[in-house]
C-alpha positions in Angstrom: 16.2 -7.3 -17.8 13.0 -6.2 -16.2 11.9 -9.8 -15.9 15.1 -10.5 -13.9 14.6 -7.7 -11.5 12.7 -9.6 -9.0 15.3 -12.3 -8.8 18.1 -9.7 -8.3 16.0 -8.0 -5.6 15.4 -11.2 -3.7 19.1 -12.0 -3.8 19.8 -8.5 -2.3 22.2 -7.7 -5.1 22.6 -5.3 -8.0 24.0 -6.4 -11.4 27.2 -4.8 -12.6 25.1 -2.8 -15.2 22.7 -0.7 -13.2 21.0 1.0 -16.1 19.8 0.2 -19.6 16.9 0.6 -22.1 13.7 -1.0 -23.1 11.4 -0.1 -26.1 9.8 3.0 -24.6 12.3 4.2 -22.0 15.3 3.5 -19.8 15.8 2.0 -16.4 18.0 2.8 -13.4 18.6 0.4 -10.4 19.3 2.5 -7.3 19.2 -0.3 -4.7 17.9 -3.8 -4.4 14.2 -3.6 -4.9 14.3 0.0 -6.1 13.8 0.5 -9.9 13.2 3.8 -11.7 11.7 3.9 -15.2 12.2 7.0 -17.4 10.0 7.4 -20.5 11.6 8.4 -23.9 8.7 10.8 -24.1 6.4 11.9 -21.2 2.8 12.3 -22.1 0.6 15.3 -21.3 -1.1 13.8 -18.2 2.0 12.3 -16.7 2.5 12.0 -13.0 5.6 11.2 -11.0 4.3 7.7 -10.1 5.5 5.4 -7.3 4.1 1.9 -7.3 5.2 -0.1 -4.2 4.6 -3.7 -3.1 5.8 -6.2 -0.6 6.0 -3.8 2.3 4.7 -6.9 4.0 6.6 -9.9 2.6 3.7 -12.4 2.5 1.5 -10.2 0.2 2.3 -11.5 -3.2 -0.6 -10.5 -5.5 0.8 -6.9 -5.9 4.2 -8.3 -6.8 2.6 -10.5 -9.5 0.6 -7.5 -10.7 3.7 -5.3 -11.0 5.6 -8.2 -12.6 3.0 -8.6 -15.3 3.1 -4.9 -16.1 6.9 -4.9 -16.2 6.8 -7.8 -18.6 4.5 -5.9 -21.0 6.8 -2.9 -20.8 9.8 -5.0 -21.7 8.0 -6.7 -24.6 6.8 -3.3 -25.9 3.1 -4.2 -25.5 2.8 -1.4 -22.9 4.3 2.0 -23.5 5.9 4.1 -20.8 4.8 7.7 -20.8 5.5 8.8 -17.2 8.4 8.4 -14.8 7.7 5.5 -12.4 9.6 4.4 -9.3 8.9 0.7 -8.6 9.7 -0.5 -5.1 9.6 -3.9 -3.4 9.7 -3.1 0.3 10.7 -5.9 2.7 13.0 -8.2 0.6 14.1 -10.6 3.3 10.4 -11.1 4.4 9.3 -11.5 0.7 12.0 -14.2 0.3 10.9 -15.9 3.5 7.2 -15.5 2.6 6.3 -13.9 6.0 4.8 -10.6 7.0 8.1 -9.2 8.5 11.3 -10.3 10.0 11.6 -8.4 13.3 9.1 -5.6 13.2 6.3 -4.2 10.9 8.0 -2.1 8.2 4.7 -0.3 7.5 4.9 1.6 10.8 8.4 3.0 10.4 8.1 5.7 7.7 8.9 8.7 9.8 11.8 11.0 9.3 12.5 11.1 13.0 13.0 7.3 13.0 15.9 6.4 15.4 15.3 2.7 15.8 18.1 0.3 14.6 17.8 -3.0 12.8 17.1 -4.4 9.4 13.6 -3.1 8.9 14.3 0.4 10.3 17.3 0.7 7.9 15.2 -0.4 5.0 12.6 2.2 5.9 15.4 4.9 5.8 16.5 3.6 2.4 13.0 3.7 1.0 12.2 7.2 2.4 15.4 8.5 0.7 14.4 6.9 -2.5 11.0 8.6 -2.4 12.6 12.0 -1.6 15.1 11.7 -4.4 12.6 10.6 -7.0 10.2 13.4 -6.3 13.1 15.9 -6.4 14.2 14.6 -9.8 10.6 15.0 -11.1 9.6 18.1 -9.2 7.7 19.6 -12.1 5.1 16.8 -12.2 2.2 16.0 -9.9 3.1 13.4 -7.3 1.4 10.1 -6.9 2.0 7.0 -4.7 0.0 3.7 -4.8 1.2 1.3 -2.1 -0.2 -2.2 -3.0 -1.1 -4.7 -0.3 -3.4 -7.7 0.4 -5.2 -8.2 3.7 -4.5 -11.1 6.2 -8.2 -11.9 6.5 -11.4 -12.0 4.5 -13.3 -8.8 4.0 -16.9 -7.7 3.2 -15.2 -5.4 0.7 -12.3 -7.5 -0.7 -10.8 -4.6 -2.6 -10.6 -1.4 -0.6 -8.4 1.7 -0.2 -7.0 3.5 2.9 -6.6 7.3 2.5 -3.8 8.4 4.8 -4.3 11.4 7.2 -2.5 14.6 6.1 -3.0 18.3 5.7 -3.0 18.0 1.9 -6.3 17.0 0.2 -7.2 14.2 -2.2 -8.1 15.3 -5.7 -11.8 14.5 -6.5 -10.8 12.7 -9.7 -8.9 10.1 -7.7 -12.1 8.7 -6.3 -13.5 8.3 -9.9 -10.3 6.5 -10.9 -10.4 4.1 -7.9 -14.1 3.3 -8.6 -13.2 2.4 -12.2 -10.4 0.2 -10.8 -13.1 -1.8 -9.0 -12.3 -0.6 -5.6 -15.3 -1.3 -3.3 -14.6 0.8 -0.2 -12.6 3.7 1.0 -11.3 4.2 4.5 -10.3 7.7 5.7 -7.6 7.7 8.4 -8.2 10.0 11.3 -4.6 10.6 12.4 -1.0 10.1 11.4 -0.1 6.5 11.0 3.5 6.4 9.5 2.7 4.0 6.8 4.5 4.2 3.4 1.7 5.9 1.6 1.3 8.3 4.5 5.0 9.2 4.1 4.4 10.5 0.5 1.2 12.3 1.4 2.4 13.9 4.6 5.9 14.9 3.5 5.4 15.5 -0.2 1.7 16.2 -0.6 1.4 13.4 -3.1 -1.9 11.7 -4.0 -1.2 8.6 -2.0 -3.2 5.5 -0.9 -2.7 2.1 0.6 -4.6 -0.5 -1.5 -5.9 -3.8 -0.1 -6.3 -6.1 -3.1 -7.9 -9.2 -1.7 -6.5 -11.7 0.7 -3.0 -12.9 1.3 -2.0 -16.0 -0.7 1.3 -17.6 -1.9 2.7 -16.9 -5.3 0.6 -18.5 -8.0 -2.5 -18.8 -5.9 -3.8 -15.2 -6.2 -7.1 -14.2 -7.9 -5.4 -12.1 -10.6 -8.6 -11.9 -12.8 -10.2 -9.7 -10.1 -7.3 -7.2 -10.4 -7.5 -6.5 -14.1 -9.2 -3.2 -13.5 -6.4 -2.3 -11.1 -3.9 -3.3 -13.7 -5.6 -1.0 -16.2 -5.3 1.9 -13.7 -1.5 1.3 -13.2 -1.0 0.9 -17.0 -2.9 4.2 -17.8 -0.9 6.1 -15.2 2.4 4.7 -16.4 1.5 5.6 -19.9 0.9 9.2 -18.8 -2.8 9.1 -19.8 -5.9 9.9 -17.8 -7.3 6.7 -16.4 -10.9 5.5 -16.8 -13.6 7.1 -14.6 -16.6 5.8 -12.8 -18.9 7.5 -10.3 -17.3 7.5 -6.8 -20.7 6.8 -5.4 -20.4 3.1 -6.2 -17.9 2.8 -3.4 -18.7 2.8 0.3 -16.8 5.4 2.4 -15.8 4.9 6.0 -13.9 7.0 8.5 -11.9 5.7 11.6 -13.6 6.5 14.8 -11.3 4.7 17.3 -8.2 2.6 17.4 -7.8 -0.4 19.7 -4.3 -0.4 21.1 -2.6 -3.3 22.8 -1.4 -1.7 26.0 -0.2 -4.9 27.8 0.6 -8.6 27.4 -2.8 -9.3 29.0 -4.8 -8.3 25.9 -7.5 -10.0 23.8 -10.0 -9.2 21.2 -13.5 -10.4 22.2 -14.7 -11.8 18.8 -13.7 -14.7 16.6 -10.2 -14.7 15.2 -11.5 -15.1 11.7 -13.8 -12.1 11.8 -13.9 -10.4 8.4 -12.8 -6.8 7.8 -15.8 -4.4 7.9 -17.8 -6.8 10.1 -20.5 -4.7 12.0 -20.8 -4.7 15.8 -23.9 -3.3 17.5 -24.0 -0.8 20.4 -22.9 -2.4 23.7 -20.8 -5.2 22.2 -17.6 -6.0 24.1 -14.8 -5.8 21.6 -11.5 -5.9 23.6 -10.1 -6.4 27.1 -6.7 -5.2 28.2 -4.8 -5.6 31.5 -4.0 -1.8 31.6 -6.7 -0.1 29.5 -9.6 -2.3 30.7 -12.5 -3.2 28.4 -13.8 -1.5 25.3 -17.4 -1.6 24.2 -19.3 -0.2 21.2 -21.0 3.1 22.1 -24.3 4.4 20.9 -23.8 3.8 17.2 -22.6 0.6 15.4 -19.0 0.3 14.5 -17.2 -1.8 11.9 -13.8 -3.5 12.5 -10.9 -3.3 10.1 -7.4 -4.9 10.4 -8.1 -6.8 13.7 -5.0 -8.5 14.9 -4.6 -9.4 18.6 -1.0 -10.6 18.1 0.6 -7.2 17.5 3.4 -5.9 19.6 2.5 -4.1 22.9 1.9 -0.5 22.0 0.8 -1.3 18.5 -2.7 -1.0 16.9 -4.8 -4.2 17.3 -7.8 -3.0 15.2 -9.4 0.0 13.6 -13.1 0.8 14.4 -14.8 2.7 11.6 -18.2 4.1 10.7 -19.8 4.9 7.3 -19.6 8.5 6.0 -21.0 10.2 2.9 
């Protein structure tokens, strides 16, 4: 059954039988692309875990990663010891192998969302699924790992974005992420309305957006580099404490500025293939906008993350970050 779930999800349908069992637990299908796994026995370190992927439809490595883990659960070679909500986000975009259909789903996770359309409606479905899951498992600590790949190369191919929220991140999370071979951490400086931000902001979950290499079609991802990440997901789903490594092996950054596209007359003033975490020296011209004018680096160097000049007017075209301890 679990092996067929992706096919059902891409078809946008649910089978007649929406629940069943596998060796170490049971499953419940709540909506296309929304699967809850309940263990026969929850272990002592169990969290209420959410693993999500395909919030952008062209990011396939996380889907393959989750598929491998589900196959092992179904075969009995992995044992479920914690409740897990598994989500595939933008199903039409995943089927079309493109980032989104009409608008970026990963900017819509806000309870005051009033926009209409396919992606806003999907955001409302996923927010309700998160709310219901955490309510059903209110006695457990909450966790949400939203898995992505980046659209460009990176000086740190595997990095994590920590959403901005009033709740803090547990120190042990950094040790877990280091053991999962994450290379950098980016602290957000303000609310961003991404999917991981939703869980941290509204539910005080331990939540992160993971960038696990570069976008590639199914079958062309470097899955060997993600084995430590697979081990982290497996340990959490087993209800065990994951492996630890010193957090100091990762480089930490914090957002200093957002470049926003204010008009149609907008351009980034560096090469289109510039890698994430590329460094720019003081005085460097980074952007020109018909309304906002030009932006230059100030007195200290800045590093660029997620540059994309083709975003919609009013959207973020890049993050500018600096190292922190």
